[in-house]
N, CA, C and O atoms as CSV, one atom per row, in Angstrom:
chain,resi,resn,atom,element,x,y,z
A,1,MET,N,N,51.929,-6.061,-63.612
A,1,MET,CA,C,50.954,-5.306,-64.371
A,1,MET,C,C,51.629,-4.007,-64.837
A,1,MET,O,O,52.460,-3.434,-64.132
A,2,ILE,N,N,51.257,-3.564,-66.023
A,2,ILE,CA,C,51.817,-2.349,-66.614
A,2,ILE,C,C,50.750,-1.259,-66.576
A,2,ILE,O,O,49.663,-1.424,-67.131
A,3,LYS,N,N,51.068,-0.145,-65.918
A,3,LYS,CA,C,50.123,0.977,-65.854
A,3,LYS,C,C,50.325,1.843,-67.091
A,3,LYS,O,O,51.428,2.330,-67.343
A,4,ILE,N,N,49.257,2.033,-67.860
A,4,ILE,CA,C,49.314,2.861,-69.060
A,4,ILE,C,C,48.946,4.299,-68.711
A,4,ILE,O,O,49.667,5.228,-69.076
A,5,ASP,N,N,47.848,4.489,-68.019
A,5,ASP,CA,C,47.417,5.806,-67.523
A,5,ASP,C,C,46.542,5.561,-66.304
A,5,ASP,O,O,46.576,4.467,-65.740
A,6,ASP,N,N,45.768,6.537,-65.888
A,6,ASP,CA,C,44.959,6.387,-64.669
A,6,ASP,C,C,43.877,5.321,-64.785
A,6,ASP,O,O,43.392,4.822,-63.770
A,7,ASP,N,N,43.494,4.967,-66.004
A,7,ASP,CA,C,42.411,4.001,-66.200
A,7,ASP,C,C,42.857,2.667,-66.784
A,7,ASP,O,O,42.297,1.628,-66.435
A,8,TYR,N,N,43.845,2.675,-67.657
A,8,TYR,CA,C,44.214,1.477,-68.410
A,8,TYR,C,C,45.460,0.794,-67.860
A,8,TYR,O,O,46.448,1.432,-67.498
A,9,TYR,N,N,45.366,-0.545,-67.814
A,9,TYR,CA,C,46.468,-1.388,-67.362
A,9,TYR,C,C,46.604,-2.567,-68.313
A,9,TYR,O,O,45.641,-2.971,-68.964
A,10,ILE,N,N,47.808,-3.111,-68.384
A,10,ILE,CA,C,48.029,-4.348,-69.132
A,10,ILE,C,C,48.565,-5.363,-68.137
A,10,ILE,O,O,49.644,-5.183,-67.572
A,11,ASP,N,N,47.808,-6.424,-67.927
A,11,ASP,CA,C,48.194,-7.509,-67.028
A,11,ASP,C,C,48.899,-8.572,-67.864
A,11,ASP,O,O,48.462,-8.896,-68.968
A,12,VAL,N,N,49.973,-9.101,-67.339
A,12,VAL,CA,C,50.794,-10.049,-68.084
A,12,VAL,C,C,50.815,-11.382,-67.350
A,12,VAL,O,O,51.046,-11.430,-66.142
A,13,ASP,N,N,50.570,-12.464,-68.085
A,13,ASP,CA,C,50.759,-13.799,-67.519
A,13,ASP,C,C,51.470,-14.668,-68.549
A,13,ASP,O,O,51.904,-14.165,-69.586
A,14,ASP,N,N,51.595,-15.948,-68.281
A,14,ASP,CA,C,52.338,-16.844,-69.170
A,14,ASP,C,C,51.693,-17.016,-70.540
A,14,ASP,O,O,52.372,-17.376,-71.501
A,15,LYS,N,N,50.392,-16.765,-70.641
A,15,LYS,CA,C,49.674,-17.036,-71.883
A,15,LYS,C,C,49.379,-15.808,-72.724
A,15,LYS,O,O,49.336,-15.895,-73.951
A,16,CYS,N,N,49.171,-14.648,-72.072
A,16,CYS,CA,C,48.751,-13.485,-72.855
A,16,CYS,C,C,48.939,-12.179,-72.096
A,16,CYS,O,O,49.353,-12.151,-70.937
A,17,PHE,N,N,48.620,-11.108,-72.796
A,17,PHE,CA,C,48.575,-9.764,-72.235
A,17,PHE,C,C,47.096,-9.374,-72.180
A,17,PHE,O,O,46.398,-9.442,-73.192
A,18,THR,N,N,46.623,-8.969,-71.011
A,18,THR,CA,C,45.223,-8.627,-70.834
A,18,THR,C,C,45.083,-7.127,-70.575
A,18,THR,O,O,45.633,-6.603,-69.606
A,19,VAL,N,N,44.349,-6.450,-71.441
A,19,VAL,CA,C,44.088,-5.023,-71.241
A,19,VAL,C,C,42.882,-4.895,-70.324
A,19,VAL,O,O,41.834,-5.500,-70.545
A,20,LYS,N,N,43.070,-4.078,-69.274
A,20,LYS,CA,C,42.019,-3.886,-68.277
A,20,LYS,C,C,41.804,-2.402,-68.028
A,20,LYS,O,O,42.715,-1.588,-68.183
A,21,ILE,N,N,40.570,-2.067,-67.635
A,21,ILE,CA,C,40.237,-0.704,-67.242
A,21,ILE,C,C,39.911,-0.715,-65.749
A,21,ILE,O,O,39.107,-1.521,-65.282
A,22,ASP,N,N,40.547,0.188,-65.015
A,22,ASP,CA,C,40.264,0.363,-63.593
A,22,ASP,C,C,38.888,1.029,-63.461
A,22,ASP,O,O,38.668,2.116,-63.995
A,23,THR,N,N,37.978,0.381,-62.757
A,23,THR,CA,C,36.634,0.939,-62.568
A,23,THR,C,C,36.599,1.963,-61.435
A,23,THR,O,O,35.581,2.617,-61.208
A,24,HIS,N,N,37.723,2.095,-60.728
A,24,HIS,CA,C,37.839,2.979,-59.564
A,24,HIS,C,C,36.870,2.567,-58.460
A,24,HIS,O,O,36.379,3.395,-57.693
A,25,LYS,N,N,36.611,1.259,-58.405
A,25,LYS,CA,C,35.792,0.673,-57.348
A,25,LYS,C,C,36.582,-0.477,-56.736
A,25,LYS,O,O,37.529,-0.978,-57.341
A,26,THR,N,N,36.193,-0.887,-55.548
A,26,THR,CA,C,36.822,-2.036,-54.905
A,26,THR,C,C,35.752,-3.053,-54.521
A,26,THR,O,O,34.586,-2.713,-54.319
A,27,ASP,N,N,36.182,-4.307,-54.426
A,27,ASP,CA,C,35.256,-5.350,-53.995
A,27,ASP,C,C,35.214,-5.393,-52.467
A,27,ASP,O,O,35.823,-4.556,-51.800
A,28,LYS,N,N,34.503,-6.356,-51.927
A,28,LYS,CA,C,34.329,-6.454,-50.480
A,28,LYS,C,C,35.642,-6.690,-49.748
A,28,LYS,O,O,35.767,-6.358,-48.569
A,29,LYS,N,N,36.623,-7.262,-50.443
A,29,LYS,CA,C,37.929,-7.530,-49.837
A,29,LYS,C,C,38.910,-6.373,-50.031
A,29,LYS,O,O,40.054,-6.440,-49.582
A,30,GLY,N,N,38.459,-5.319,-50.699
A,30,GLY,CA,C,39.317,-4.157,-50.909
A,30,GLY,C,C,40.165,-4.217,-52.165
A,30,GLY,O,O,41.015,-3.354,-52.381
A,31,ASN,N,N,39.941,-5.242,-53.010
A,31,ASN,CA,C,40.684,-5.376,-54.254
A,31,ASN,C,C,40.090,-4.464,-55.335
A,31,ASN,O,O,38.873,-4.298,-55.420
A,32,ILE,N,N,40.952,-3.889,-56.140
A,32,ILE,CA,C,40.489,-3.038,-57.235
A,32,ILE,C,C,39.713,-3.889,-58.238
A,32,ILE,O,O,40.114,-5.005,-58.566
A,33,VAL,N,N,38.599,-3.346,-58.716
A,33,VAL,CA,C,37.780,-4.035,-59.701
A,33,VAL,C,C,38.150,-3.500,-61.090
A,33,VAL,O,O,38.149,-2.290,-61.321
A,34,TYR,N,N,38.464,-4.413,-62.003
A,34,TYR,CA,C,38.820,-4.068,-63.374
A,34,TYR,C,C,37.784,-4.621,-64.349
A,34,TYR,O,O,37.142,-5.636,-64.080
A,35,THR,N,N,37.635,-3.947,-65.470
A,35,THR,CA,C,36.859,-4.456,-66.588
A,35,THR,C,C,37.862,-4.901,-67.647
A,35,THR,O,O,38.775,-4.149,-67.989
A,36,THR,N,N,37.703,-6.099,-68.160
A,36,THR,CA,C,38.620,-6.600,-69.179
A,36,THR,C,C,38.212,-6.081,-70.550
A,36,THR,O,O,37.056,-6.193,-70.956
A,37,VAL,N,N,39.186,-5.509,-71.255
A,37,VAL,CA,C,38.969,-5.012,-72.616
A,37,VAL,C,C,39.229,-6.127,-73.615
A,37,VAL,O,O,38.448,-6.324,-74.546
A,38,GLY,N,N,40.324,-6.859,-73.424
A,38,GLY,CA,C,40.641,-7.934,-74.350
A,38,GLY,C,C,41.936,-8.634,-73.986
A,38,GLY,O,O,42.690,-8.198,-73.115
A,39,TYR,N,N,42.167,-9.736,-74.685
A,39,TYR,CA,C,43.350,-10.561,-74.488
A,39,TYR,C,C,44.191,-10.507,-75.756
A,39,TYR,O,O,43.657,-10.595,-76.862
A,40,TYR,N,N,45.510,-10.363,-75.600
A,40,TYR,CA,C,46.385,-10.163,-76.754
A,40,TYR,C,C,47.614,-11.051,-76.646
A,40,TYR,O,O,48.081,-11.367,-75.552
A,41,LYS,N,N,48.121,-11.443,-77.799
A,41,LYS,CA,C,49.260,-12.355,-77.882
A,41,LYS,C,C,50.579,-11.681,-77.499
A,41,LYS,O,O,51.472,-12.323,-76.946
A,42,ASN,N,N,50.696,-10.380,-77.796
A,42,ASN,CA,C,51.952,-9.686,-77.497
A,42,ASN,C,C,51.671,-8.268,-77.010
A,42,ASN,O,O,50.545,-7.778,-77.092
A,43,LEU,N,N,52.719,-7.620,-76.501
A,43,LEU,CA,C,52.570,-6.290,-75.926
A,43,LEU,C,C,52.158,-5.260,-76.969
A,43,LEU,O,O,51.348,-4.379,-76.681
A,44,GLN,N,N,52.703,-5.359,-78.169
A,44,GLN,CA,C,52.354,-4.409,-79.225
A,44,GLN,C,C,50.851,-4.428,-79.506
A,44,GLN,O,O,50.223,-3.376,-79.620
A,45,ASN,N,N,50.288,-5.612,-79.616
A,45,ASN,CA,C,48.851,-5.720,-79.872
A,45,ASN,C,C,48.029,-5.248,-78.673
A,45,ASN,O,O,46.942,-4.696,-78.845
A,46,ALA,N,N,48.539,-5.460,-77.470
A,46,ALA,CA,C,47.842,-4.981,-76.274
A,46,ALA,C,C,47.796,-3.450,-76.273
A,46,ALA,O,O,46.773,-2.861,-75.925
A,47,ILE,N,N,48.889,-2.812,-76.657
A,47,ILE,CA,C,48.912,-1.345,-76.737
A,47,ILE,C,C,47.928,-0.869,-77.798
A,47,ILE,O,O,47.220,0.117,-77.594
A,48,LYS,N,N,47.883,-1.567,-78.929
A,48,LYS,CA,C,46.894,-1.227,-79.961
A,48,LYS,C,C,45.477,-1.395,-79.409
A,48,LYS,O,O,44.579,-0.624,-79.748
A,49,GLY,N,N,45.282,-2.405,-78.558
A,49,GLY,CA,C,43.980,-2.625,-77.928
A,49,GLY,C,C,43.585,-1.475,-77.020
A,49,GLY,O,O,42.415,-1.098,-76.965
A,50,VAL,N,N,44.558,-0.914,-76.305
A,50,VAL,CA,C,44.284,0.249,-75.462
A,50,VAL,C,C,43.846,1.423,-76.324
A,50,VAL,O,O,42.853,2.084,-76.022
A,51,ILE,N,N,44.584,1.682,-77.397
A,51,ILE,CA,C,44.254,2.792,-78.298
A,51,ILE,C,C,42.867,2.588,-78.897
A,51,ILE,O,O,42.065,3.522,-78.940
A,52,ASP,N,N,42.583,1.384,-79.355
A,52,ASP,CA,C,41.278,1.078,-79.952
A,52,ASP,C,C,40.153,1.283,-78.931
A,52,ASP,O,O,39.107,1.842,-79.261
A,53,SER,N,N,40.369,0.836,-77.705
A,53,SER,CA,C,39.360,1.002,-76.665
A,53,SER,C,C,39.113,2.477,-76.367
A,53,SER,O,O,37.967,2.895,-76.199
A,54,LYS,N,N,40.183,3.262,-76.300
A,54,LYS,CA,C,40.036,4.699,-76.047
A,54,LYS,C,C,39.272,5.375,-77.190
A,54,LYS,O,O,38.437,6.249,-76.956
A,55,ASN,N,N,39.565,4.963,-78.426
A,55,ASN,CA,C,38.845,5.522,-79.571
A,55,ASN,C,C,37.356,5.186,-79.501
A,55,ASN,O,O,36.512,6.058,-79.708
A,56,LYS,N,N,37.036,3.943,-79.213
A,56,LYS,CA,C,35.634,3.522,-79.112
A,56,LYS,C,C,34.911,4.271,-78.002
A,56,LYS,O,O,33.758,4.674,-78.154
A,57,LYS,N,N,35.610,4.450,-76.882
A,57,LYS,CA,C,35.019,5.141,-75.736
A,57,LYS,C,C,34.620,6.571,-76.118
A,57,LYS,O,O,33.553,7.052,-75.736
A,58,LYS,N,N,35.490,7.238,-76.875
A,58,LYS,CA,C,35.190,8.615,-77.287
A,58,LYS,C,C,34.100,8.671,-78.346
A,58,LYS,O,O,33.259,9.570,-78.318
A,59,LEU,N,N,34.102,7.724,-79.278
A,59,LEU,CA,C,33.159,7.778,-80.394
A,59,LEU,C,C,31.738,7.347,-80.022
A,59,LEU,O,O,30.782,7.736,-80.693
A,60,LYS,N,N,31.591,6.558,-78.972
A,60,LYS,CA,C,30.254,6.050,-78.650
A,60,LYS,C,C,29.398,7.042,-77.886
A,60,LYS,O,O,28.234,6.754,-77.608
A,61,VAL,N,N,29.946,8.214,-77.533
A,61,VAL,CA,C,29.166,9.176,-76.749
A,61,VAL,C,C,28.399,10.174,-77.611
A,61,VAL,O,O,27.742,11.064,-77.073
A,62,GLY,N,N,28.468,10.047,-78.927
A,62,GLY,CA,C,27.755,10.998,-79.773
A,62,GLY,C,C,27.566,10.461,-81.167
A,62,GLY,O,O,27.862,9.300,-81.447
A,63,THR,N,N,27.070,11.318,-82.044
A,63,THR,CA,C,26.920,10.993,-83.451
A,63,THR,C,C,27.807,11.942,-84.238
A,63,THR,O,O,27.738,13.158,-84.062
A,64,TYR,N,N,28.641,11.383,-85.105
A,64,TYR,CA,C,29.628,12.168,-85.837
A,64,TYR,C,C,29.564,11.836,-87.315
A,64,TYR,O,O,29.212,10.718,-87.693
A,65,ASP,N,N,29.903,12.800,-88.143
A,65,ASP,CA,C,30.103,12.455,-89.547
A,65,ASP,C,C,31.511,11.863,-89.649
A,65,ASP,O,O,32.282,11.907,-88.691
A,66,LEU,N,N,31.830,11.320,-90.800
A,66,LEU,CA,C,33.095,10.612,-90.959
A,66,LEU,C,C,34.297,11.512,-90.674
A,66,LEU,O,O,35.254,11.087,-90.027
A,67,LYS,N,N,34.247,12.740,-91.152
A,67,LYS,CA,C,35.355,13.674,-90.934
A,67,LYS,C,C,35.585,13.925,-89.446
A,67,LYS,O,O,36.725,13.913,-88.981
A,68,GLU,N,N,34.498,14.152,-88.696
A,68,GLU,CA,C,34.609,14.383,-87.258
A,68,GLU,C,C,35.161,13.147,-86.540
A,68,GLU,O,O,36.016,13.255,-85.661
A,69,ALA,N,N,34.657,11.980,-86.927
A,69,ALA,CA,C,35.103,10.739,-86.300
A,69,ALA,C,C,36.590,10.504,-86.551
A,69,ALA,O,O,37.324,10.122,-85.640
A,70,LEU,N,N,37.026,10.727,-87.770
A,70,LEU,CA,C,38.446,10.542,-88.091
A,70,LEU,C,C,39.317,11.530,-87.326
A,70,LEU,O,O,40.417,11.179,-86.899
A,71,LYS,N,N,38.846,12.749,-87.151
A,71,LYS,CA,C,39.608,13.733,-86.388
A,71,LYS,C,C,39.741,13.295,-84.934
A,71,LYS,O,O,40.813,13.419,-84.342
A,72,ILE,N,N,38.660,12.785,-84.361
A,72,ILE,CA,C,38.706,12.286,-82.982
A,72,ILE,C,C,39.720,11.160,-82.862
A,72,ILE,O,O,40.533,11.150,-81.937
A,73,VAL,N,N,39.677,10.212,-83.788
A,73,VAL,CA,C,40.602,9.082,-83.763
A,73,VAL,C,C,42.042,9.565,-83.939
A,73,VAL,O,O,42.934,9.131,-83.210
A,74,MET,N,N,42.270,10.454,-84.894
A,74,MET,CA,C,43.625,10.950,-85.142
A,74,MET,C,C,44.154,11.735,-83.937
A,74,MET,O,O,45.320,11.590,-83.572
A,75,ASP,N,N,43.313,12.560,-83.320
A,75,ASP,CA,C,43.727,13.310,-82.136
A,75,ASP,C,C,44.047,12.371,-80.979
A,75,ASP,O,O,45.043,12.562,-80.280
A,76,ASN,N,N,43.215,11.369,-80.776
A,76,ASN,CA,C,43.439,10.399,-79.711
A,76,ASN,C,C,44.723,9.616,-79.962
A,76,ASN,O,O,45.519,9.413,-79.045
A,77,ASN,N,N,44.925,9.178,-81.203
A,77,ASN,CA,C,46.147,8.443,-81.544
A,77,ASN,C,C,47.372,9.318,-81.337
A,77,ASN,O,O,48.398,8.843,-80.852
A,78,ASP,N,N,47.274,10.596,-81.702
A,78,ASP,CA,C,48.384,11.528,-81.533
A,78,ASP,C,C,48.716,11.711,-80.051
A,78,ASP,O,O,49.885,11.723,-79.666
A,79,THR,N,N,47.686,11.854,-79.230
A,79,THR,CA,C,47.887,12.005,-77.787
A,79,THR,C,C,48.591,10.782,-77.216
A,79,THR,O,O,49.513,10.911,-76.411
A,80,PHE,N,N,48.160,9.601,-77.630
A,80,PHE,CA,C,48.757,8.367,-77.119
A,80,PHE,C,C,50.183,8.207,-77.631
A,80,PHE,O,O,51.055,7.752,-76.891
A,81,THR,N,N,50.433,8.575,-78.884
A,81,THR,CA,C,51.788,8.500,-79.440
A,81,THR,C,C,52.726,9.421,-78.667
A,81,THR,O,O,53.865,9.051,-78.381
A,82,LYS,N,N,52.254,10.619,-78.327
A,82,LYS,CA,C,53.074,11.550,-77.539
A,82,LYS,C,C,53.382,10.968,-76.171
A,82,LYS,O,O,54.494,11.125,-75.667
A,83,LEU,N,N,52.412,10.299,-75.564
A,83,LEU,CA,C,52.636,9.657,-74.270
A,83,LEU,C,C,53.720,8.589,-74.388
A,83,LEU,O,O,54.628,8.527,-73.559
A,84,LEU,N,N,53.622,7.751,-75.416
A,84,LEU,CA,C,54.635,6.714,-75.623
A,84,LEU,C,C,56.009,7.318,-75.883
A,84,LEU,O,O,57.012,6.841,-75.351
A,85,ASP,N,N,56.056,8.360,-76.696
A,85,ASP,CA,C,57.332,9.043,-76.975
A,85,ASP,C,C,57.943,9.588,-75.702
A,85,ASP,O,O,59.153,9.487,-75.495
A,86,LYS,N,N,57.110,10.166,-74.843
A,86,LYS,CA,C,57.588,10.716,-73.576
A,86,LYS,C,C,58.192,9.609,-72.710
A,86,LYS,O,O,59.256,9.790,-72.120
A,87,VAL,N,N,57.518,8.476,-72.637
A,87,VAL,CA,C,58.009,7.347,-71.853
A,87,VAL,C,C,59.331,6.836,-72.423
A,87,VAL,O,O,60.271,6.564,-71.675
A,88,ILE,N,N,59.400,6.708,-73.728
A,88,ILE,CA,C,60.619,6.209,-74.366
A,88,ILE,C,C,61.779,7.172,-74.124
A,88,ILE,O,O,62.887,6.732,-73.818
A,89,ASN,N,N,61.545,8.462,-74.254
A,89,ASN,CA,C,62.609,9.455,-74.049
A,89,ASN,C,C,63.081,9.529,-72.613
A,89,ASN,O,O,64.250,9.823,-72.363
A,90,ILE,N,N,62.199,9.269,-71.667
A,90,ILE,CA,C,62.593,9.249,-70.263
A,90,ILE,C,C,63.532,8.083,-70.013
A,90,ILE,O,O,64.485,8.204,-69.243
A,91,GLU,N,N,63.271,6.963,-70.656
A,91,GLU,CA,C,64.046,5.752,-70.427
A,91,GLU,C,C,65.427,5.799,-71.062
A,91,GLU,O,O,66.329,5.085,-70.625
A,92,GLU,N,N,65.607,6.619,-72.074
A,92,GLU,CA,C,66.899,6.645,-72.778
A,92,GLU,C,C,67.977,7.381,-72.015
A,92,GLU,O,O,69.109,7.480,-72.487
């Protein structure tokens, strides 16, 4: 499994990449409970799924005009891009 941040993970199996959100709860056996966001054919699309989910999460908590909504999306995308850049630069 790939940890994206404190909430988002990408689970990998032979068929797909599954984006999951950690609910910060455990089941009766002590296993972490996840909510599935979606299933993706490749890692790039799974990362896009994380970004899309984060955007939806922020936008559904209020009412915005188009300009405000676009600013929220652009700010969120910028934050995520900086995170990816940081990870890439650490690895080099």
